[in-house]
N, C-alpha and C positions, 0 to 999 in steps of 0.2 A: 505493498500500500505505499508503505514510505517513496519507494523509488517511482512509483507512479505519479505523486505529489510531485517530486523533484522535475519529471518528464513533462507534465502539465503547466508547472512555473515556467520552466523552458521553453514549450511552445507560446506562451502569453508575451514573454520577455521577446519573442522573437514578432508577434504581430505587434508590440508597440516599439520595435526597433531599441530597444534597453541595452544597448552594446556590452556595456560591464555587465550585468546578470547573464546577457545570453554567453559571453567567455566563459564566466566562471561556472555557471549550471554546466555548459560544455563539458568542461574539463572534470566536473563533481561525476558527470554522466559516463565521462570516459573512466574515470576509476572505477566506479562500480562495476563497468563492463568487465575490465581487468580482472576483477576480483571475483566477477560470475566464472570468468573464462579459468581462472586459477583455480575455482571448487567445481568447476566441468558442473554449472548450475546455466540454466537458461535465465532464471528469476532468482532474485536472492530476497531473503524474507526481512523484515524488519532489522532485526538483529544485526544480521550481517552489512545490511546498509547503515546502521549506526556506526558499526566499527571503523565501516571507510569513514565517515564522519567525521569520526573522533579523531583517525588517523590525520585526516588535512586539517584540524583544528589544532591540532599538536605541531604540525607542518607549518602554519602561518602564525603562529606563537611564538616560535623559533627563526622564521624569517624574520619576524616583526623584531624581535631581540637584537637579530644579528645589524639590522637596516636602523637602529634608534640611532646609532650615532655618526650613522654615513652624512646626516644632513641633508636627506632627500625626504622631506616632507610629504612630497606627492605619493611617494611609494608607502607610505606607512597609513598615510589616509586610504589609497586603494586596498590595502591589505584592511585596515579597520573596517572598511565596507565588507568586503570579504566573508569576515567573522561575523559580522552581522547578519548578513546573510544566511551564512552555515547555522548559528545560532538559532533561524527559526524553524529548521528541521531536528533540532537535538532537543530532547528532554530534559524539562529543567531540573538541575545539579541539585543533590541533597544538599542541605544545609549542614554546616558542621553540627549543632544539636540534633539533628535528625541522624547524622551519622553516627555519633557518640553513643546514641540509645541503640541503635541496631547493633553496635560491636560491642556494648555492655551485656546486650540480652546475649548474644555468640558467644561471649566470654561464659556466661552461665550455661547457655544449654551444652556447650563442649567441654564444661568442666577446667577451662583451662586456669593453671597457677602462677606458670613463668612465661618469660621468654622462648622457652621449647617449647610451647604449646603455640606459639604464634604464627607457624603455617597450618596449622588446623584453623585456627580462629578464621586468618585471613581468605583462606578457601570458603569458609562458610560465608562471609562478609561478602567477598565479592559476589557469589552466585547469587546472592539478595538484592545488592543493590545494582551488578549491572554495569552498564554504560553511565550510570546518572552520580558515579565519583570515579577520581582517578586513584587507581591504584598505589600510586606515591603517597597520596593525602589518608588513604586508608590504609596504609602500611605504617604511615608518623604516627596515626591516631592511636592502632593497635598496639605500636611498641610502647607508646605513652601510658596507656591503659594497664597494661602488664606489667610494666616496671612497676604502678604505682600500688598495684593491687599485690606484690608480694612483700 
């Protein structure tokens, strides 16, 4: 469904000749197609589409970091617009409080008591939150919670 929405938005951008949006959505569509080929599928499910979109979001963030010091505000503005467009397709990220609540629940469920249990807790938390939280952030919070609880 998400892949179809991206395609419909692409067609709409073509109709109104919104060049920047056409270029970006075309790029996203090609990344989706490449991922589908890699998985040997005709259509991607929403979870797979979100995987590609998150990869692109991370790429944009890295590009933004490397360009920030270059003195090229025009490129930074373009990247920001692309990020805004990309964010319209991504689910709302979990707040830190929501994430901590899930982590605390998973620590109790897995009976984790120390950092040795971090992998077990991480697996459970990431399975629940999916793409609504970055693994790096989850890792930091799980580590924090396990160190203060032991």
